[in-house]
N, C-alpha and C positions, 0 to 999 in steps of 0.2 A: 899371672893367670887370674881372670875374673871369675865371679861366682858361677856364671853359666858354664864356663869351661870346666870348672871343678865338678859341677853337677854331672856334666857329660862324662867326665873321667870316672866318677863313682858309678854311674850307670853302666859304663862300658866294662869296668873291672869287676862288677858284680853280676853281669848278665848271666853267666853260667849258673850261679847260685839262684838267681831269680827264676830262671827257666825250670830248674830242678824243683823249687818250691811250688811253682804253679802246677807242675805235673803231680806233685804229692797232694795238692788240694783238689785237683780235678774239677770237673764241671759241677756247679751248684745248680742241679736241675730239679731237685725235689726237696721236700722238707727234711727227709732223712739225711741227704747229703749235706744240706745246710746245717743240720744239727751236729753232724760230725765235724764240719768246718768250725763251728762255734766251740766245740769241746777242744779241738786242737789249738785254736787261737787262745783260749783261756789257759790251757796247759803251758803254752809258750810264754804268754805275756805276764802271767801271775808273778813268777819270780823276778822277771825283769822290772815290772812296775814297782814291786816291793823294794828292789835295790835303788831305783831312781827316786822314789819318794823319800827314802832315808839318807840319800847321798848329800854330800856337800858339793854343790855344783861349781864349776870353774867360773870366774868372774866374767869370762867371755860371753856367757849366756845371759847375764843380767837377770831379769825376772822371767825370762822365757822358760817354759817347761813343756814337755810333750803332752799330747792329749791322752789322758788316762782313761782306759776303756773297760777294765775288768768288771767294775760294778755294773756297767751297761751290758756286757756280755753275759754275766750271771743272770741278769733280768731277762735277757733274750732267751737263754736256755730254759729258764723257768716257764716262760710262755709256751715253750715246746714240750714241756713236761720232762725236761732233761736236767741232769746234774752236772756241774763242772767236773772235768777230769783233773785230779790232783796227783802230782808225783812228788818225789822226794828231792827234786832238784834244788840245789843251793843257788841263791841269787848271785848274779855276777858281781865281782868286786871291780869297780871302775877306778882305775889308777891314774889316768892321765886325761888331759883335754881331748886327745885323739880318741880315747875310749868312749867318752860321752858323745862326741861327734858321730862316731860310727853307729852307736845304738840309736841316737836321736834321728839320724838320717833314715834308718830302716823303719823305725816305728812311725815317724811322722810322714814318711814317704807313702805309707799305706793309705794315707788320706786320698791320694790320687786314684788308687785302685777302688776305693770305696765309692767314688763318684759313679763308677760303672756298675759295681755290684749292687748298689742300692736299687738300681732300676731293674736288674735281672731277677731280684727276689720278689718284686711286686706281683708278678703272676702267681706266686706261691701263697698269696694272701698275707704277706708280711709287709710291715711298714714301720715308720719311726715310733709309732705308738703300740705296735704289736709285733714283737719278735725281731725287729731290726733297729733297736735303739742305738746300738753301737755304731751302726752305719750312718745314721742320721747325725750322731755326734761328730763323726769324721767329716761328713759333708759340710758341716757348719764350721769346721776347723781349718778351712783352706787358708785363711789368713795366717794361722799359726805356722803352716808349712812355708808360706812365703817369707815369714820372718826368719825361719831357720835358714833359708837360702842366703839371707843377708848375713847371718852368723857364720855360715860357711865361707862367705867372702872375707869376712873379718879374720877368720881362722887361717885362711890361705895366706893372707898378708902378714900374719903375726910372725915374729921372730921364733925360730925353732919349731915351726909347724911340721908335724909328722904325718904327712898325707898317706904314706904307705901303711902306717899303723892303722889309720882310720879305715882304709880299704880292707885291711885284714879283719878288723872288727866287724865291718859291715857284712863280710862274707860269713864270719862266725855266727852272727845273729841270724842271718838267713838260713844257714844250715841247722841252727838250733830250732828254728820255726819248722823246718821240714821234718826234723826228728820228732817234734811234738805231734805233728800231723800223722806221721807214720805210726806212732805208738797208739794213737786213738784208733787208727784203722787196723791195728794189729799187724802192720807190716814191719819189715826190717830195712833200715837204711844201710845200703851196702857200703861198708867201710872202704873198700878198694876203689870206689868211684868218687869218694869225698876227699879233697886235698887234706893231707895229714894236719896241716896248720889250722884247719877249720873244723875237723871232724869232732862233733860233740857226742858221738854215739857210745864211746867207751867210758867217758867220765863226764861229770857236769861241765858245762861250758864256761865256767867262771874264770877266775884269775889265770889259770894256766893257759887257757885259750886266748884270752884277751891280751896276755902278756907275751904270747909266742912271737919270737923274732924270725 
């Protein structure tokens, strides 16, 4: 299987979680909704980025690392007069190469969505120098995403590749993002519509969720 086929597989097998997350985010049509989006994004990414910064990365990745955004998101929030939302979530414990691949795929894949969102916030008076720094950072990181697709190809060809685990981790990360958005909105993620293997609403989404078989 080549890397394009693997990307299509990951996209297909995470489509439901992606759709659910998009519904939780909703339309970013005004500064208030954009501010809530930023708060949810920070709440989701802060423990994840903390875990990734302190992790020992598998050799497969070489010098590649995801685009870290939390400091830019915090600056964007400050521009809007808002504070980051902080929860008591424990950072995920990444145990296998498949775990790193799943988290990296979701985080860096957001680079593609940022290409669209950065244009949609311009009418709100936001830009890379005022309120949308994290989006500008993602727009500039497209090459980093392309490098990750090459790493995915290498991972697929590697002996003992666990693609099913990577898919499960991708879904877990997406549902964790949805849960963060819902908490900022004061909503409740309905547990009965979230697959049990990916449901982060009852406990932190760390090791038990990433290790679920």
